C-alpha positions as CSV (number, residue, x, y, z in Angstrom):
1,M,0.2,-0.1,0.0
2,E,1.2,3.3,-0.9
3,S,1.2,6.3,1.6
4,R,-1.1,9.1,0.5
5,P,-1.4,12.6,1.9
6,P,-4.1,12.8,4.7
7,A,-5.7,15.6,2.8
8,R,-6.8,13.2,0.1
9,C,-7.7,10.6,2.0
10,R,-11.4,11.5,2.3
11,T,-11.5,11.8,-1.9
12,C,-9.2,8.8,-2.5
13,R,-11.0,6.2,-0.3
14,P,-13.8,3.8,-1.8
15,S,-17.0,5.1,-1.1
16,P,-20.1,2.7,-1.0
17,G,-22.4,5.5,-2.7
18,W,-24.6,8.0,-1.0
19,L,-24.8,5.3,2.1
20,D,-21.4,6.4,3.7
21,F,-21.8,5.9,7.4
22,A,-18.9,7.5,8.1
23,D,-19.7,10.9,6.2
24,P,-21.0,13.4,8.8
25,A,-23.0,15.3,6.1
26,L,-25.3,11.9,6.0
27,W,-25.8,12.0,9.7
28,A,-27.0,15.6,9.5
29,W,-29.4,14.9,6.8
30,V,-30.7,11.8,9.1
31,A,-30.9,14.0,12.0
32,V,-33.2,16.8,9.9
33,A,-35.1,14.0,8.7
34,V,-36.0,12.6,12.1
35,M,-36.8,16.0,13.4
36,L,-39.4,16.6,10.5
37,V,-40.9,13.2,10.6
38,V,-41.2,12.5,14.3
39,P,-43.5,15.5,14.8
40,A,-45.9,14.7,12.1
41,F,-46.4,11.2,13.5
42,S,-46.9,12.5,16.8
43,V,-49.7,14.6,15.1
44,L,-50.9,11.7,13.1
45,A,-51.0,9.4,16.0
């Protein structure tokens, strides 16, 4: 394995697509979706 500069690690590592569980942006979208969906279900319930 060749050593790569740390700045490129995020772009050069293989990504499983949009479901990248190591990506903080994905969890930010998940948190937003949960905050929007939970109140809607509590109103409907």
